[in-house]
N, C-alpha and C positions, 0 to 999 in steps of 0.2 A: 681569955679574950684580951686582945691587945688594946691598950689605952688609945683614945683618939687624940690625946694631947701631943702636939707636934713638938719634936725636938728641933731646935734651931740648927740649920745646916752650918757647917764650918767650912772654911776654905780647904781644909785637909780632905774632908769627905767629897767636896767638889772635884778635887784633883784625883782622888782615888776612883770616883765614879767615872770621870772622863777617861782614865787609863783603862778601866774595865770595858768601857764601850769600844775603845780602840782595839783591845785584845779580841773582843767579841767580833768586831768587823773583820779582823784579820784571821778569824777562824780558830783562834787559840781559846777555846771555850773553857777548858779547865782553869786556865789562868784568869779568865774573865770571872768565872764563878768564885774563885778565891777572893777577888777584889770586891765583888758584889757582897760577899759575906762580911768583908772588912767594913764596908759602909754600913751594913745592917747591924753590925756589932755596936757601932756608935749611934746609929739612928734606926731602930727596928721598924719604923714606919716610913722609911724612905721608899715611896711608892714606885719611883722609876727603877730603883735597884730590885725591888720585888718583882716588877713586871719583866725586866730584862733577864733577871735570874731565871724566871719561868721560861722565857724564850730559849735561853741556853740549855736548860734542863730538857726542854722538849726536843731540841736539836740533838741532844745526846741520847734520846730515847727514854728518858726518865720522866714519863708522862704524868705519873701520879704525883711525883715531887713537883713538877711544873704546875699542876693543877693547884696544889697547896699554896704555892707561891703566888699564883694569880688571885686566889681567894684572899690571901693576906693583903695584896695590893688593893683589891676592891673594897676591903674593910675600911680603907682610908680614902679611896677615890672611887666611889661606887658608880660614877658616870664616865669612867674612862673607856672610850669605845675600843681602843686597841686592846686593852686588857680583856674586855668581853669577847672580842674577836679571837684573841690568842687562847683564851679559856675554851672557846668552842673547838679550836684545833686540838687541844689536849684531850678534851672529852671525846672527840671523834676518834682519836688514836686509841683511846681506852675502850672503844666500842659502846660508849654511852651516847647513842645517837640522839635520843629524845632530849637529853640535857644539852647536847651540843647545839641542837636546833634552837633551844631557848636562848643560849648565849649569843648566837648569831643574830637572832631576832631582837635581842636587847640592844646589841650594837647598832642595828639598823634603826631601831626606834629612837635612839639618841642622835644618830647621824644617818638620815634617810638616803643620802647619796654615797654611802660607804660601799663602793663597788666590790671590793674583795669580799666583804661580808655577804653580799647578795650571791656572789659566785660560790662561796663555801657553803652557804645555806642550801644552795641548789645541789651541791654534791651530797650533803647529808640527806636531803629529800630523795635523791636518786638512790642512795644506799638503803633508804627505807622503802624503796619501790614505789614512792609517790611521784611518778614520773611527770604527770601533768603539772604538779606544783613545782617540781624541779625545773622544768623547761621555762616556767613563768619566772622563776628567780634568775635563771641565766639570761632570759630576755631582758629583764630589768638591768642586769649588769652590762650587757652590750649596748643597751640604750643610753646608759650613763657614760659609757666609754667605748666608742665604736672601734677603737684600736686594741681592745683587750683580747688578745689571741686565745688565752686560756679559757675565757668565758665562751667564746665562739666554739672552741673545741668541745667544752663540756655541754654546751647546748646541743651540739651534734650527737653526743653520746646519749643525752636524754631523749632526743627525737628518735634515735635508733631504738631505744628501749621501748618506745611507744609504737614501733613498727613503721614510723614515718621516715622511711629510709631516704627517699629522694630529698626531703627537706634536710635530713641529717647531712647529706653530701654537700649541700649549699653551705651549711655551717662549717664543715671541715675545710671546704675550699676557702672560706673567708679567713679561717685560722691560719691556713698555710700561706695565703697571700700576705698576711701580716708577719708571719714567722716561717720562712721557707725551710728552716732547719729544725722543724718540730717533729721529732720521731714518733711521739705518741699520736699526733694527728694523722701521720701517714699510716700508722698501724691501725687505728680505728676506722679511718676511711677505707683501708683495705678490707677490714671486716665487713663493713657495710656493702662495699662493692661485691664481695664474695657472696653475700646473701642475696644480692640482686643478680647473681649469676654472671656478673661481669668479671670473669676469672682472670683474663689477661690484664685488665686494669688493676685488679686486686694484687696480682703478682708483682706488677711494677711498684705499687705502693709499699708492699712488704720489703722489696729490695731497697727502696729508698730509705725506709725505716732502718734497715740493717746497715746501710752505708753510714748512717749517723750513729747507730747504736749496735755495733757488731755482735755484742753478747746478749742480745734480746732473745731469750729462748722462746718466749711466746710468739714472737714474730717468725722465728724459724719454724715452729710447729705449724702455724697457720699458712706459712709459705708452702710447707710440705702438703698440707691439705688441699690447697689450690692447685698445686702441681698434680696431685692425684686426680682431681676433677678434670684436669686437662689431659689426663692420660700420660703424664710425664712421670712414670713410676721411678725411673732411675734418679732423676733430679730430686724427686720427693724423698727417696731414701737418703740421699746425700744431705738434704736439709735436716732430716731427723738425726742423722749422725752428728751434724754440727750442733744441734740442740742438746744432744746427749753429753757433749763436751762441757756444757754449762749446767745441765740438770740431769746428772746420771741416774737420779732416783725418781724421775718423772714417769709414772705409769702410762700416761697418755701417749708418750712417744712410742713406747713398746707396743701399746695397743694399736696405734695407727700403722706402725710398721707391719704388724700382723695382718691388718686388713689389706695392705698392699701385697704382701706375700700371698694372701688368698686370691686376690685379683689376678696374680701372675701364675695361678695354679701351682703354688708351692705350699700346700697345706702342712707339710711336715715342718718347714721353716716357720710358717705362721704359728703353729702350735708352740714352738719354742719361744717366739716373741710374746705370745699371750701368757705363757707360764711366767715369764719375767715380769710382765705387768701385774699378774695376780700376786706374785711375791711382794710387790710394792704396795698394791692397793686392790684387795680382793673384791671390794664393792664398787670398783670403777664401772660406770654404766655399760651394760651389754657384754661385758668382758667374759663372764662365765658362759654365756650362750655362744659367743664367737669361738671360744676355746672348744666348746662341745662340738661345734660344726667342723672345726679343723680336725679334731680327733676322729670324728666319724668319717671325714673325707679320706683319711689314710687308713681307714678300717683298723684303727687301734681301739680295742674294745675294753681295755682295762678300766674298772671302776666306773663304768657308765651309770649304773644305777645310783651310786653314791653322788655322782655329779648332778644327776637329774634331781635327786632329793635336795641337794644344796640349792639348786635354782628354784625349786618349788618353795623352799623355806624363805628364800629371799623375796620372791614374788608375794608371798603371804604378808610380808612386812613392807610392801610397796616399794621395794628396791628394784630398780630396773636392771635385773641381772641378765636378761636375755630378750632379744627380739623374738616375736612369736614364731617366725619361720624356722629358726634354729632348732626349735623343739619338735617340729613335725616328724622328723625321721626317727624319733625314738619314743616320743610320748604318745601313749594311747589314751590319754586322759583329756577329754574335752574340757573339763573344768580348768586345767592348767592352761590350755591353749586360749581359752576366752579371757582368763585373768591376765595373761601376758599381753594379749592384744589390746585389752582395755587400758592397761597401764601404759603400754607403748603409745597408744593414740593420745592418751591424756597428757603425756609428757612431751612428745615430739610434735604432735599436730592436733592440739585441742581446738574445739570449735571457735570460730572467729567471734570476737565480741560484737562485731557489726556484720552480720551475713550480707552477702551481695543480693541474694534473692529474699524478698520480704513479703511473699504472698501474692505477688502479681500474677495475673492470668494471661498467658500468651494465647494468641489465636492465629495459628498458622494453617495454611492449606495442607501442608504435609507435616507429620510428626517429626520433629527435629531431634535426632539422636546424636549425641557427642561421644566419641570413643577416645579415651585418654590413655596413652601408653608411651613408654620409651622403646617399645619392642616392634615398631613397624619397620622391620629389617629382617635379615636372615635369622630367625629366632623361632622357637617352638610355638609361641603364641601366634605369631604372624602366619605360620604354616597352617595352623588350625583354622584361623578366622578369615583368611583372605577370600576364599570362595563365598563364604557367607556374606561378607560385605558386598561383593560383586553381585550377589543374588538378591539383595534387598529390593523390595518392590518400590521403585522410584515414584510411582503414582501416589503412594501413601506415605513414604518415608524419605526424609532428607538425611544423609549420613555425613557427619563432619568429624575429621580427625584432628586431635591435638597431640602432636608428636614432640616429646621432649627428650628423645634419645638421639644418639649419634646418627648422622646420615652417612652410612657406609657405602652408599652408591652401588649397592648390589641389586640383583634382579628383583628380589622381594621388595626392596624399598620402592623401586619403580612401579611394581605391580600394586603395592598398597597406595601409593600416591595417586595412581589412576583409578583405583577402586572407589575412592570417596568423592562425594560431590564437592567438598571443600577439604583441603589438607593444609593445616596450619603448622608450620615448623616453629615451635615455641621453646626450643632447647635453650636459648640464651635469655629467656624471660624468667623472672622469679614467680613464685606462686601467686602473689597478688596480681601480677600482670596477666598471667594465664587465666586465672579465675575471672578477672574483669573482662577479658576478651570473650570467654565463654558466656558470661552474662550479657555482653553486648550482642553476641550472636543469637541470644535467646534460645539456648539449648533447652529442650523440654525434658529430656532424660539424659543424664550424664552417666556414662559407663566407665568405671575405673577398672581397667584390665590388668592392674598390677598388684593392688593391695599393698602388702609389705614386702614385696620381693625386691631384688637388687635394682637400684636406680629408680624406685618408685617415688612418686611425689604426692603422698596423701594430703599434704598441706593445701593442695588445690581444692580438693573436696571439702576440706575443713572450712573454707571460706564460703561454702554453700553457693556455688554459681548457678545451680539449676534447681527447679522445683522438686525433681526426683533424682536420687543418686543411687547407683547400683554397683555392688561388688560382684565382679564376674570374671571367671575363667583363669586368670593368671595366678590367683592366690587361693588355694584350697582350704579356706577356713574363714572364720569370722574376723572382721576388722575391729570389733569391739568399740566402734565409734558412733556417737549419736547422730552424726550427719549422714550416715549411710542407711538408706531406707530399705533396700532389698538386697538379697543375695540370690543369684540364679543357680539352681541345682536340679536334682531329680530325687525321686523317692528312695533311691538306693544310697546316694552319697550323703543325703541328709534326711533320714526317716523322721516322721513326725515326733517320735519320742526324743529326738535330739534337738528340737526347736529351742528349748530353753538355753542351750549352749551357744546360741547365735544372737547377737544384738540386732541383726537385721531381720526383717520379715522374709520368709523363705518362699521362693517361687519354684514350683515343681514343673519342669518340662516333662513331656510324656514318656520319652525313651531315655536319652542320656542328655546331660547338661552340656556335653562337649560337642562343638561343631567339628566338621572335618572337610577337607578339600578332596572331593571325589574326582578331581582332574589331575592329580599328581602323576608324574611320569615315573615308571619303573624301567630302569635300563634293560635293554634286551640282552646285552653282553655284560658279563661281570666276572671278576676273578674266580678261578677255580679254588677248590678247597686248599690245595697246596700253597697257593699264593696268599691265602688268608692264614696260613699256619695251622690249618686243621688237618687231622688225619684223613686219608682217602676213604677209609671205612670206619665205622663206629658211630654210635649215637651221639648227637651234638645237642646238649642242653645249652641254652643261652640266657643271658640277662644283660640287656644294654642300658640298664638304669645307671644313673650317676652313683659313684661309689659311696657317697654319704648315706644312701638308702640301704646299703647292705649291712645288716646287723649280725651279731654272733650267732643268734638262734637260727636265722634262716640259712646262714652259711654252713652251719653244722648239718642242717637238713640236706643241703646240696651235696655236701661231701659224702653223706650216707648214701645218697642216690648214686653217686659215682662209684662207690664201693659195690653197690648191688647191681649195677648195669655194666657188665664187662666191656672194656674198650671205649667207654663213654668219656667225653670231655665236657668242660664247662667253658663257654665262650663269653667273655666279658668285655666291657668298654675299656679302652686303653688307659684312661685315668692318668696317673702320674707314677713316677718311679717308686716313690715311697709306698703308694697303695699296692702296686704290684708285688713289691717285696713283702709287705705285711700279709697279703692274701696268700702268697706262696708259703710263707712261714706258718700261717694258720692251717693251711692244707696239710703241711707236714705234721703239725701237732695232732691232726685228726687221722694220721696214718694214710694220707692220700698223696700220691706222687705229685709234687708241685707242677710237673710238666703237663699235667692234665688240665691245667688252667691255661687258656689261650686268650690273649688280649688283642682286640681288634684295633686297627688303625682307623684314622679318619678318612672318609670318602665323601664326595658330593652326594646330595640327597638321593638322586635317581639310582646311583650305584649302591648306596647304602641300603636302600629298599630292596634292591635286587639280591644282595648277598644274604638276605634273610632265608633264601631258598636253601642255603647250606645248613641251616639249623633245623632241628627236628621238633623242638619244643621250647617255648619261652617260659622260664620260671620267674614268677613275680616276687618282688620284695613285700614285706608285710606292712610296716607302719606307714611308709610313704611308697605307694604303688608306682608302677609304670603308668604314666599318663600319656603324653605324646608318644613315648616309646612303645606303649601297648597299641596305640592306634596304628603306628607304623608297622608293627608286627602283623596285626590283623589285616591291614590293607595289603601287605605283601603275601598274605596267605599262611601265616605262621600262627598256630594255636598258642594261647597264653593260659597258663594255670595260675590262678590267684587264690588268696585266702581273704575272705571278707573281714576287714578290720573294724575298729570302733570310731575312727575319725574320718572326715571328708577325704583327706589324703590317702587313707588306707582303704577306701571303698571305690575308688575311681575305676580300677580295672574291672571290677564287678559290673559297674554301670556300663562300661563299653562292651563287655561280653554279652550282657543282656540285650543291648541294642543291636549287636551283630548276630543275634540268634544262637549264641552258644552258652546259655546259662549253666549247662552241665559242667563247664570248666570253673565254676565258682565253688570254692570249698568254704566250710565254716569253722575249721579248726586246723591246726598244724598237722594233726594226724590224718585228716581227710586229704589235705594238700599232698602229703607224702604218698599216701596210698594211690591217689589219682595219677600223680606224676610217674610213679613206678609202674602202674598198670599201663599207661600210655607208652612208656619207654620199652616195655617188654611184650606188648601186644600190638605189633605193627599194623595189623588189620584195623584195629579200633582207631589208632592214630590216623591211618590213611583215610578212614571214613570221615573223621573230623575235618581233615584238610580238604577233602572233596566237598564236604558241606560248605566250608568257608569259601572255597573257590567258586562254587555254583551260586551261592546265595549272598555272600558277604557284601558285594557291591550294591545289591538291591535292598539291603536291610536299612533300617532307620539310621544306623551309625554313619553310613556313607551316602545317605540321601540328603545332599546339601539343601536342595529346594524345600524338602519337607521340614528339615530342621529350621530353616529360615522362616517358614510360615509359622512355626510354633513359637519361636522367640519373638517374632513380630506380634503375635497374639498376646504374649506376655507384656510387651511394651504397651500395647493398646489398653490392656486391662489396668495396668498401673496408671496410665494417663487418665482413663475414664474415671477411676476411683478418685483421682486427684481433682478432676474437673467437677465431680459431684461433692467435693468437700470432705471426702472420706479419708481417714488416716491410712497409711500403708498397713497391709495385713497379709497373712499367709494366703496363698491361693495356688491352684494347680491348673495348668493348661490342658484342655482336653486333647486326646489323640487326633 
């Protein structure tokens, strides 16, 4: 313990201390430290030398030594506000946030108008996730000094952390008005603007930040993210390249590059990017799942079971290793799918602390149904649902669209816009604003048509804008979210024994959960076999599913069928070059001539439906069935053979076949699947009878009876609503045929 007896200062120590301060101000910290030590050798209790020695040590990153020096200073001058303040800075740098908070509070207690202490106390409170208290501290700082740009900036950051983004923008604007060359303020304002979906404004702020601070890798990364949102994939990749020059070991950069490659239908290149990211940070969020989907998309099947096990282990430890959608094409385990969905929802879109709907009862003349989607355009979901929306009974229902996808100005967009009673384009609004608009409209039942698919916005539902919220159609699985009340299904896609694997209550429609457009056009003229690259004669198996659904086991079955049916070919979706090369290689490994794989080109929908006539039999995939593609085939008169799976995604084709009156095409095992496909391929009279049955009865069956389907789903909506009006909680129920 140092004695409190003061040694009398001497002129020499005054001169040495003055020289130390001069060196300190000139940035010559090592020389300043040497002189502070010289003063302290003469007078160990020289409080100013102890204090400024601490400041110099802190500036050099020697925070523990700085803390010791501050403690020595306070032993002789316990009420020195600057020393308490500086001690707080050292403690914060050491990660001792609670102790730092006490030091700042002590400085403020001695000097209540200590502006910098209020500001730094706010930063510690923010670091402790005590955002309300942090904002209060920053507010005190700016009240005491209106021109304190840093405190305005920090207040903005605190408000952003509370989700009060528009208020945060005001604070950032004030900071930048006071300090126009403030790169951090531009960066954080850009972040807030991006979350408000004001991407063009965010892009400008990141560029301003980078003009002041060219090597800011974080700004370059976020610039790339905003450019991706704007569809500027080339500039986004360029931004990531620039970021890599400063942070070559940043896994996020490679992960984001992989996502862009996937968007550009370059799954092989995406896989390489994800591999680089994994080498740097294997536990980076969703990276393992993104890599898995890229690998599946190019039909590269090495070590898939090991990779799935790795994801399962990570999920069991609450590591967000994969989004749930990425697992659907390979996992037949409903437990894994529910775990991944619940984890994803909890991390990315947890329930709002203050839900927008709080038990109010609406009283409308017509039940108000809100449909939420990014896919009101030329998209599989729109093609399925358009006629149903048009068929809704307008005397009983008002249907409202909340569209947050791109307006591609295509024919389907025009049709969807005209189909709804109200069509809100909310693409440029953030989740808060969209949810608030839905609450203002007083939607009785909100239908999320996307779940966790690409461009989904589950954060809208997380804010609880409606009394009843429903997961439907676009996402074949549970969302695992407490704010989703129901999932619309049927008894085949979700049998009662599977209810426990769904967080939502299950509604069974009587035939199939899937709507269809019974007014779709099939072109009268279509390319002949030669133009499609098909042989003039020979049996044509086909599967027009996305390549990520094709797994090694089902491909082996297909190749065995080709071997057993002379002259047969397999007609597949075009996919991408890497996929085609890998599938041809896999065929060769299975002793099948790769030329027996034919890849179709893209055609407009009417022509695409027409060319199904060139195929003889549609072979379904196992874990993630044909969904819209199965409906297309059946609508065009092409039979589909499926194998009933364990998950929603793996049972859809069976649901469609039952609803179209062809349950005999549903098999229960791979062995049955092979036997049925082979029998139909080698018994043309049996296949012809099936095609005739489909041609005669298909359009009149429940699958393609849009009016019947609409009445059933409307009955489901009414039952949900009546239960709600009676004060009953959501529960499983079935709609009568």
